[in-house]
C-alpha positions, 0 to 999 in steps of 0.5 A: 545467436552465439555472441561471438559470431554477432560481434563478428556479424556488427564489426565486420565493417560489410558491406564495405570496401575492407573487411575487418581484418584486425577482427578477424584474425583476432577471431582465429587465434581465439575461437574455439572449435565450436565457434569455429564450426558455427561460422560454416553455417553461414556458407551461402550462395552468394556471399559477396560483401556481406557480413556472412561472407567475413563469416565464413572467412573467420571459420576458414582461417579460423580452422587453420589456426586450430589445426596448425600441427595437422595441416593434412586436415586443414587443407582437406577442410578448406580445399573447397572453399579455395574455389568459392565464387567470393574473392574475399573467402578465396583470401582467407584461404590464402591467408590459411595457408600462410598460418599453416605454413609456419609449421609442418611445410613437409606435410603442407607441401605434400598437400598442396601438390595434390591442391596442384592438380585442381583448377586454376582457383586452387593453383592460385589459393597455392600461390597466394599462400605462399607468396608472403615473405614470412612464409618464404623465409622457409628454404624448402617453401621457398624451393617448392613455391619457385617449382609451383610458379613455374609450373603454373607459368608454363600451363598458361603459356600453353594457352592461345585462346581467351582465357576463362575467368578463373586462368584470369585468377591465377594469371593476375596472382602470378602477375605480382608472385614471382616478384616476391619470391625473386626478392627471397633469392635473387640469384635462383629467381631472376635465373628462372624468371628469364626464361620467361623474357622471349617467351611470345605468348601473350598471357607470359609477357603480362605476367612478365611485365607486371612482375617487372613493374613491382618496386620491390624488384626495383628496390632488390636491382633496379639495373636487372629490371631496367635490363628486363624491360628492354628485352621485352620491349624489343 
C-alpha cells in the first residue's frame, strides 16, 4: 500500500462524526497524479463513515486541485461522484467546485450549465459548491448562482407530491444557499427572494422560512428579515 494512502486511512478520523478536513486539504494541495488515481480505486458500493470514504473524498478534491487550469476536465471526472450515496463524497464534489471556481469561471459555468440538466443530487452539488462567500466575490459567478437558485427553486415549486430523497437533498441545500448569495448582493438577492414569499407551494415556503432563520440575513438587514417573516406568517 502506498505510504500516503496508508496515512489517509490511519488519520481519516472515520468512522466518526467528522472527517479530518485539515488532512483532506493538505493531501489535495500536495498530492501527485498517481496518488490521486490511487484514491479512486477505493470507490466501493458502501463507503459511508469508513476510512475508504475519506480516501475517495481526497481523490475528488485532489483531482480538482491538480486540474484547476482545466475545469471542464475536472468536472467531467467528478460528476459521477455528485450522485454518490455517500454525503461526504458529495460534499467533496462541492469542495472541488469551489477550488475550480477560483480560476476559469467562464468555463466552469458553461460546464455547470450542462450539470444543471442532471438530477437533484447534481443540482445540489452546483448550489453547495457555488454558495460559498469566497466564490461569490466573483460577480459573474454570483450572477449565475442566482440564476441556478431561481431555476432549481422554480422546479421544486412544480412538485405537489411527496418529494423523493434526491429532491429533499436539493431542498435542504436551497434552504440555506439563498441566504449565502443574498448577503453578497443585497439589492439583487432580496428582490429575487421576495418573489418567492407569496408562493403557496409547501416546499417553497419551507425554503423561504429556513433561509430567513439564518443569522447572516439578520446581520445584513434585520428589518427586512422581520418584514419577510411577517408576510410569510400570514
